[in-house]
BADRENSE-455241 format. One line per 4 residues: number of its first residue (from 1); their letters; for each residue x, z, y of N, C-alpha, C. Coordinates in steps of 0.1 Angstrom, whole numbers, plus 5000, padded with zeros to 4 digits. Layout:
BEGIN
NUM) a) X,Z,Y,X,Z,Y,X,Z,Y ~ ...;
REM end
This chain:
BEGIN
1) mqnk) 9882,9394,3134,9873,9385,3129,9859,9392,3139 ~ 9855,9377,3139,9846,9380,3146,9829,9375,3143 ~ 9818,9381,3144,9810,9372,3137,9794,9380,3144 ~ 9784,9367,3150,9775,9368,3157,9762,9363,3155;
5) tfst) 9761,9365,3137,9752,9360,3127,9741,9372,3125 ~ 9739,9386,3132,9730,9394,3130,9719,9393,3137 ~ 9703,9402,3131,9694,9397,3136,9689,9406,3141 ~ 9699,9411,3147,9693,9423,3160,9693,9415,3178;
9) lfig) 9688,9424,3185,9693,9416,3201,9708,9417,3208 ~ 9714,9434,3204,9729,9431,3206,9732,9440,3200 ~ 9736,9449,3192,9741,9457,3184,9747,9448,3172 ~ 9758,9449,3174,9765,9438,3162,9768,9428,3166;
13) qnli) 9759,9424,3173,9761,9410,3182,9779,9407,3182 ~ 9784,9412,3184,9800,9416,3191,9803,9428,3184 ~ 9808,9417,3170,9815,9425,3152,9827,9412,3153 ~ 9836,9431,3155,9851,9430,3150,9852,9435,3136;
17) qlsa) 9862,9427,3130,9859,9432,3116,9875,9433,3111 ~ 9884,9448,3111,9897,9447,3111,9901,9452,3095 ~ 9913,9450,3096,9914,9453,3080,9919,9466,3074 ~ 9929,9473,3085,9929,9487,3084,9931,9491,3096;
21) vdst) 9925,9509,3104,9924,9516,3120,9931,9527,3110 ~ 9937,9534,3124,9932,9546,3119,9923,9552,3121 ~ 9909,9546,3133,9900,9556,3140,9892,9541,3141 ~ 9881,9539,3141,9872,9529,3142,9865,9532,3161;
25) nnyl) 9868,9550,3162,9863,9551,3172,9871,9553,3182 ~ 9887,9554,3176,9897,9554,3189,9903,9535,3191 ~ 9896,9529,3185,9899,9514,3187,9889,9514,3199 ~ 9875,9520,3196,9870,9513,3207,9870,9520,3218;
29) klmv) 9880,9529,3219,9881,9538,3231,9888,9530,3239 ~ 9902,9523,3231,9911,9515,3236,9906,9506,3242 ~ 9896,9502,3232,9892,9485,3242,9885,9488,3253 ~ 9877,9503,3251,9865,9505,3267,9871,9506,3281;
33) skse) 9888,9514,3275,9893,9515,3288,9904,9504,3294 ~ 9901,9491,3287,9913,9480,3295,9899,9475,3303 ~ 9902,9465,3316,9894,9466,3329,9883,9457,3325 ~ 9885,9444,3311,9876,9437,3314,9864,9445,3302;
37) plae) 9852,9443,3311,9837,9453,3308,9836,9443,3290 ~ 9826,9457,3280,9833,9457,3270,9816,9458,3269 ~ 9811,9445,3263,9793,9442,3259,9788,9450,3248 ~ 9776,9456,3257,9772,9473,3246,9764,9458,3237;
41) gtvi) 9768,9471,3226,9761,9470,3209,9776,9466,3208 ~ 9786,9465,3209,9797,9457,3198,9803,9469,3193 ~ 9805,9465,3175,9807,9471,3167,9822,9472,3162 ~ 9828,9477,3160,9840,9477,3153,9843,9483,3140;
45) madd) 9845,9471,3129,9840,9477,3116,9856,9476,3107 ~ 9864,9485,3101,9872,9483,3091,9867,9487,3075 ~ 9878,9481,3071,9877,9481,3059,9885,9491,3050 ~ 9899,9496,3063,9903,9510,3056,9905,9519,3070;
49) qfag) 9902,9531,3071,9904,9539,3086,9906,9548,3077 ~ 9917,9555,3082,9931,9564,3074,9927,9576,3079 ~ 9927,9574,3088,9927,9587,3097,9914,9588,3107 ~ 9902,9588,3098,9883,9593,3102,9887,9603,3104;
53) rgql) 9876,9612,3116,9873,9620,3122,9853,9623,3118 ~ 9851,9636,3113,9840,9641,3121,9839,9650,3125 ~ 9827,9658,3129,9825,9667,3139,9834,9674,3140 ~ 9841,9676,3157,9848,9694,3159,9861,9690,3146;
57) gntw) 9865,9675,3147,9880,9672,3140,9876,9673,3126 ~ 9873,9672,3115,9869,9676,3103,9877,9663,3100 ~ 9879,9659,3088,9890,9648,3081,9874,9642,3074 ~ 9878,9622,3078,9864,9618,3066,9870,9610,3060;
61) iska) 9875,9611,3047,9879,9604,3036,9875,9594,3028 ~ 9877,9584,3032,9870,9574,3026,9877,9564,3019 ~ 9875,9564,3010,9888,9546,2995,9886,9534,3005 ~ 9898,9527,3005,9898,9514,3015,9893,9507,3008;
65) glnl) 9878,9499,3019,9873,9485,3009,9858,9488,3006 ~ 9860,9504,2997,9848,9502,2991,9838,9512,2996 ~ 9839,9512,3008,9825,9525,3016,9827,9515,3030 ~ 9818,9520,3037,9814,9512,3054,9820,9524,3063;
69) tfsi) 9825,9518,3070,9832,9525,3085,9834,9520,3096 ~ 9826,9522,3101,9819,9514,3123,9822,9525,3129 ~ 9817,9515,3141,9817,9522,3151,9811,9513,3160 ~ 9797,9521,3169,9796,9512,3177,9796,9517,3195;
73) ylrp) 9794,9508,3199,9795,9507,3216,9784,9508,3221 ~ 9772,9522,3230,9764,9519,3239,9768,9526,3249 ~ 9758,9518,3261,9760,9527,3277,9743,9531,3280 ~ 9741,9544,3273,9724,9555,3274,9728,9559,3286;
77) tfin) 9726,9549,3300,9727,9559,3315,9717,9562,3317 ~ 9708,9561,3306,9691,9571,3308,9687,9579,3306 ~ 9702,9593,3299,9702,9602,3287,9707,9608,3302 ~ 9699,9619,3301,9703,9632,3310,9719,9641,3303;
81) iasq) 9722,9647,3310,9737,9650,3299,9733,9660,3290 ~ 9724,9671,3297,9712,9682,3293,9704,9681,3279 ~ 9702,9666,3280,9691,9657,3269,9704,9650,3261 ~ 9719,9649,3258,9724,9644,3251,9726,9640,3232;
85) fqln) 9714,9651,3230,9717,9653,3214,9703,9645,3211 ~ 9696,9639,3221,9688,9632,3218,9690,9614,3215 ~ 9704,9611,3219,9708,9605,3209,9711,9603,3196 ~ 9718,9619,3193,9719,9616,3173,9707,9622,3168;
89) iavs) 9698,9616,3176,9683,9624,3170,9681,9605,3169 ~ 9685,9596,3173,9679,9580,3170,9686,9576,3166 ~ 9698,9583,3165,9711,9575,3154,9707,9580,3142 ~ 9707,9592,3139,9702,9597,3129,9688,9589,3121;
93) vglv) 9681,9591,3131,9669,9583,3125,9673,9573,3116 ~ 9675,9565,3126,9675,9550,3123,9687,9548,3109 ~ 9697,9556,3109,9708,9552,3096,9697,9559,3084 ~ 9685,9573,3083,9681,9573,3072,9667,9561,3066;
97) dalk) 9659,9558,3084,9654,9550,3079,9668,9532,3073 ~ 9671,9526,3074,9681,9519,3065,9686,9521,3051 ~ 9689,9535,3052,9689,9535,3037,9679,9539,3028 ~ 9669,9544,3038,9652,9540,3028,9649,9531,3022;
101) gyvd) 9656,9521,3027,9660,9502,3025,9660,9500,3013 ~ 9676,9511,3002,9682,9513,2993,9677,9524,2982 ~ 9671,9535,2994,9668,9547,2982,9655,9552,2990 ~ 9649,9552,2978,9631,9558,2988,9624,9569,2984;
105) hgik) 9636,9578,2983,9634,9594,2982,9646,9603,2981 ~ 9650,9612,2983,9663,9624,2990,9667,9616,3001 ~ 9662,9608,3008,9674,9603,3020,9668,9622,3027 ~ 9681,9625,3031,9677,9636,3045,9683,9636,3055;
109) vkwp) 9685,9642,3069,9698,9644,3078,9700,9659,3078 ~ 9710,9662,3073,9717,9677,3077,9723,9678,3089 ~ 9714,9688,3096,9722,9693,3111,9731,9695,3113 ~ 9739,9688,3122,9732,9683,3135,9733,9662,3128;
113) ndiy) 9740,9654,3121,9744,9640,3118,9746,9641,3105 ~ 9750,9649,3097,9753,9638,3083,9735,9634,3075 ~ 9741,9627,3068,9731,9622,3057,9733,9623,3044 ~ 9722,9630,3038,9725,9634,3027,9713,9628,3014;
117) frdq) 9717,9625,3004,9705,9625,2995,9706,9633,2982 ~ 9696,9641,2985,9692,9657,2980,9709,9659,2982 ~ 9709,9669,2975,9720,9678,2979,9737,9675,2979 ~ 9734,9661,2987,9747,9654,2985,9751,9646,2990;
121) kigg) 9768,9653,3001,9763,9638,3012,9777,9626,3010 ~ 9764,9619,3014,9770,9601,3014,9770,9598,3025 ~ 9767,9603,3040,9771,9603,3050,9774,9607,3064 ~ 9777,9599,3074,9779,9613,3085,9782,9603,3101;
125) vlie) 9780,9611,3110,9782,9602,3124,9789,9612,3132 ~ 9794,9604,3140,9802,9614,3151,9801,9603,3164 ~ 9794,9611,3174,9795,9604,3185,9803,9612,3197 ~ 9807,9605,3203,9817,9610,3215,9809,9599,3228;
129) ntls) 9806,9612,3239,9798,9603,3249,9810,9606,3268 ~ 9811,9596,3271,9816,9602,3281,9806,9604,3293 ~ 9808,9609,3303,9797,9613,3316,9805,9610,3329 ~ 9786,9605,3335,9790,9607,3353,9776,9609,3360;
133) sgnl) 9779,9616,3371,9769,9619,3377,9754,9624,3367 ~ 9760,9634,3363,9744,9638,3352,9744,9630,3340 ~ 9744,9618,3338,9740,9610,3326,9748,9608,3318 ~ 9744,9603,3306,9756,9601,3300,9761,9585,3307;
137) kssi) 9775,9580,3308,9778,9567,3309,9785,9557,3298 ~ 9790,9561,3288,9789,9553,3277,9792,9561,3263 ~ 9786,9559,3251,9786,9566,3239,9797,9551,3229 ~ 9803,9565,3223,9813,9558,3211,9809,9562,3195;
141) igig) 9797,9554,3189,9789,9560,3180,9795,9559,3165 ~ 9805,9566,3159,9813,9567,3143,9808,9570,3135 ~ 9801,9556,3122,9795,9559,3111,9801,9554,3106 ~ 9807,9566,3091,9808,9569,3075,9801,9566,3067;
145) inan) 9795,9561,3062,9783,9560,3044,9799,9554,3034 ~ 9791,9564,3023,9797,9562,3010,9790,9557,3001 ~ 9796,9539,3003,9787,9527,2998,9788,9527,2983 ~ 9804,9519,2982,9807,9517,2967,9819,9523,2964;
149) qqnf) 9823,9538,2963,9830,9548,2961,9823,9555,2948 ~ 9831,9552,2937,9822,9560,2923,9834,9574,2926 ~ 9847,9576,2930,9855,9585,2921,9857,9594,2936 ~ 9856,9608,2934,9856,9612,2949,9865,9627,2941;
153) dssi) 9877,9634,2948,9883,9644,2950,9872,9660,2937 ~ 9879,9661,2928,9875,9669,2923,9869,9690,2928 ~ 9871,9687,2939,9871,9699,2945,9853,9694,2958 ~ 9853,9683,2959,9843,9681,2964,9831,9674,2959;
157) lkkv) 9836,9670,2941,9830,9660,2938,9813,9663,2934 ~ 9809,9675,2936,9795,9679,2936,9785,9677,2948 ~ 9793,9680,2957,9791,9681,2975,9784,9660,2976 ~ 9793,9655,2972,9793,9644,2975,9786,9630,2969;
161) ssls) 9782,9624,2975,9778,9606,2961,9779,9601,2970 ~ 9775,9582,2966,9778,9573,2972,9760,9567,2968 ~ 9758,9548,2978,9748,9543,2974,9751,9535,2959 ~ 9762,9533,2955,9768,9527,2941,9764,9537,2933;
165) kilh) 9764,9548,2935,9763,9559,2919,9750,9562,2918 ~ 9741,9563,2929,9729,9566,2933,9719,9552,2924 ~ 9722,9546,2929,9717,9526,2925,9721,9525,2913 ~ 9734,9529,2911,9740,9526,2892,9746,9505,2894;
169) ghvd) 9748,9506,2908,9751,9484,2909,9759,9491,2927 ~ 9764,9478,2930,9774,9473,2938,9768,9476,2956 ~ 9767,9474,2964,9760,9472,2979,9772,9467,2984 ~ 9765,9456,2985,9772,9443,3000,9774,9450,3011;
173) lidl) 9784,9459,3014,9790,9463,3032,9779,9454,3041 ~ 9783,9441,3044,9779,9435,3051,9762,9437,3059 ~ 9754,9430,3045,9739,9437,3040,9736,9455,3050 ~ 9748,9459,3042,9748,9475,3043,9744,9477,3064;
177) lekv) 9753,9469,3069,9759,9477,3078,9745,9460,3093 ~ 9744,9453,3086,9736,9441,3095,9722,9453,3093 ~ 9716,9463,3086,9706,9467,3083,9704,9482,3095 ~ 9712,9491,3090,9722,9498,3098,9716,9495,3113;
181) chsi) 9727,9483,3116,9722,9481,3132,9713,9480,3134 ~ 9708,9472,3126,9688,9470,3134,9684,9482,3136 ~ 9682,9490,3125,9676,9504,3125,9673,9513,3134 ~ 9690,9514,3137,9696,9522,3147,9690,9512,3163;
185) evqy) 9694,9501,3168,9682,9494,3175,9675,9498,3179 ~ 9665,9492,3167,9650,9501,3164,9647,9512,3174 ~ 9655,9525,3170,9656,9539,3174,9658,9542,3188 ~ 9672,9531,3196,9674,9531,3205,9667,9528,3215;
189) mklr) 9658,9512,3210,9652,9512,3222,9639,9520,3225 ~ 9641,9523,3214,9629,9540,3217,9624,9552,3222 ~ 9635,9555,3222,9647,9561,3228,9648,9557,3246 ~ 9650,9547,3243,9654,9538,3258,9640,9541,3268;
193) vgks) 9624,9537,3263,9608,9534,3266,9606,9551,3268 ~ 9614,9562,3270,9609,9578,3270,9599,9583,3253 ~ 9601,9579,3241,9593,9578,3233,9602,9586,3224 ~ 9609,9598,3232,9622,9613,3229,9612,9621,3217;
197) kell) 9598,9620,3220,9593,9633,3213,9585,9624,3199 ~ 9584,9614,3196,9584,9602,3185,9595,9604,3175 ~ 9602,9604,3181,9616,9602,3173,9622,9619,3168 ~ 9621,9627,3176,9620,9645,3171,9617,9646,3158;
201) aiyl) 9599,9642,3160,9594,9644,3151,9599,9636,3138 ~ 9599,9625,3138,9603,9616,3124,9618,9625,3119 ~ 9627,9625,3130,9636,9642,3125,9634,9650,3124 ~ 9621,9657,3123,9624,9667,3117,9617,9666,3101;
205) enly) 9610,9657,3104,9603,9654,3093,9609,9647,3082 ~ 9622,9643,3086,9633,9644,3078,9647,9654,3075 ~ 9647,9663,3079,9656,9677,3079,9655,9681,3068 ~ 9672,9683,3070,9671,9691,3055,9671,9702,3054;
209) qyee) 9660,9711,3047,9657,9719,3046,9650,9725,3053 ~ 9644,9718,3062,9632,9722,3068,9623,9730,3067 ~ 9622,9744,3073,9604,9752,3071,9610,9752,3055 ~ 9621,9753,3048,9621,9762,3038,9630,9774,3037;
213) isty) 9628,9783,3029,9637,9789,3028,9646,9791,3023 ~ 9654,9797,3026,9669,9792,3023,9679,9801,3030 ~ 9696,9800,3023,9705,9808,3024,9719,9802,3039 ~ 9718,9809,3044,9728,9807,3055,9736,9818,3061;
217) ksnn) 9749,9815,3063,9758,9825,3065,9758,9821,3083 ~ 9762,9834,3090,9772,9835,3108,9776,9849,3106 ~ 9793,9846,3115,9793,9855,3115,9793,9866,3105 ~ 9796,9864,3096,9805,9865,3084,9787,9874,3075;
221) kifk) 9778,9875,3083,9765,9877,3078,9759,9860,3071 ~ 9753,9866,3054,9748,9861,3045,9732,9864,3049 ~ 9717,9858,3051,9712,9859,3055,9695,9844,3048 ~ 9691,9855,3043,9679,9842,3039,9673,9833,3054;
225) grir) 9666,9828,3056,9666,9821,3070,9654,9805,3069 ~ 9649,9807,3079,9633,9791,3078,9640,9787,3093 ~ 9648,9770,3089,9646,9762,3101,9633,9758,3102 ~ 9632,9763,3115,9623,9753,3122,9622,9746,3138;
229) gvse) 9633,9744,3139,9634,9729,3146,9649,9728,3151 ~ 9649,9723,3159,9663,9720,3171,9661,9723,3187 ~ 9669,9729,3193,9662,9730,3206,9671,9713,3213 ~ 9666,9718,3224,9667,9700,3234,9683,9696,3231;
233) egkl) 9692,9711,3237,9704,9708,3235,9710,9704,3224 ~ 9706,9709,3212,9707,9705,3193,9712,9720,3188 ~ 9707,9725,3197,9712,9738,3188,9701,9741,3178 ~ 9704,9741,3164,9696,9746,3150,9687,9757,3155;
237) lvdh) 9676,9759,3151,9664,9772,3151,9661,9774,3137 ~ 9664,9788,3136,9664,9794,3118,9657,9804,3126 ~ 9648,9808,3119,9635,9820,3119,9645,9833,3104 ~ 9646,9842,3112,9653,9851,3100,9654,9870,3100;
241) dgdh) 9655,9875,3096,9651,9890,3098,9640,9892,3107 ~ 9624,9888,3109,9623,9888,3121,9622,9885,3132 ~ 9630,9876,3135,9631,9872,3151,9632,9857,3151 ~ 9640,9853,3158,9640,9835,3160,9659,9833,3166;
245) ysyg) 9667,9826,3156,9678,9828,3166,9683,9810,3166 ~ 9693,9807,3176,9699,9795,3177,9713,9791,3174 ~ 9716,9783,3166,9731,9783,3163,9733,9765,3166 ~ 9751,9771,3175,9758,9759,3181,9766,9754,3170;
249) lkei) 9770,9739,3172,9779,9738,3158,9793,9751,3151 ~ 9794,9751,3138,9803,9756,3137,9800,9771,3135 ~ 9786,9778,3139,9781,9789,3139,9771,9796,3134 ~ 9765,9788,3122,9761,9786,3110,9761,9775,3100;
253) efld) 9765,9779,3082,9770,9778,3075,9750,9777,3067 ~ 9757,9766,3059,9744,9764,3045,9748,9772,3033 ~ 9744,9776,3028,9750,9783,3014,9746,9775,3006 ~ 9728,9772,3005,9721,9764,2993,9724,9749,2993;
REM end
């Protein structure tokens, strides 16, 4: 089913809703691989995403029909390969902004782009880029938000939550999708006109454990450290043991 009623310029104007799919990112990749050009801002939304993925192959588990799982197709050809984390920043800031319309406090980005309410995960992002001549060619942005799921596996119960659990009420998925698409579009347009420093400042303001003394683990060593920021390539900058360090994905673990 397609829908073109969102109050956006282009993100979500071509909305394709599926009852079930292994991964909305995979579905979009297949569409992009076809010969006919795909409109920028195309969104694939699935009621049931039964093989969703997170960063570096992690599994995203979502109960069918209860949560918001979708992917956005963008063509950020203005972004240099070395600066591609700027897209993560813009998307994360957009998500936080949209969710603050539901929950006015406690929403944070956990580096690099998980979305937390206090100390519990409520959403996540997986961005897959294709490259051309030193710049990004296209990006598929997979997003999952725990919206109406109330029950979670006991092994992760204390680590996750959902909007409905926080709000004690039902969340309309299409309304949530429109708000998220609009907010991401606003931040993406800022990025397009060169406001990356402004976006970084907002990202840091909303970064989980930013400038706090917290406990981390790296190379089997547990230490107290303070997050100072992120590098241009997206590494987490942490001060500990009297020195400055930078960490890539899977190189540091949050213990607090």
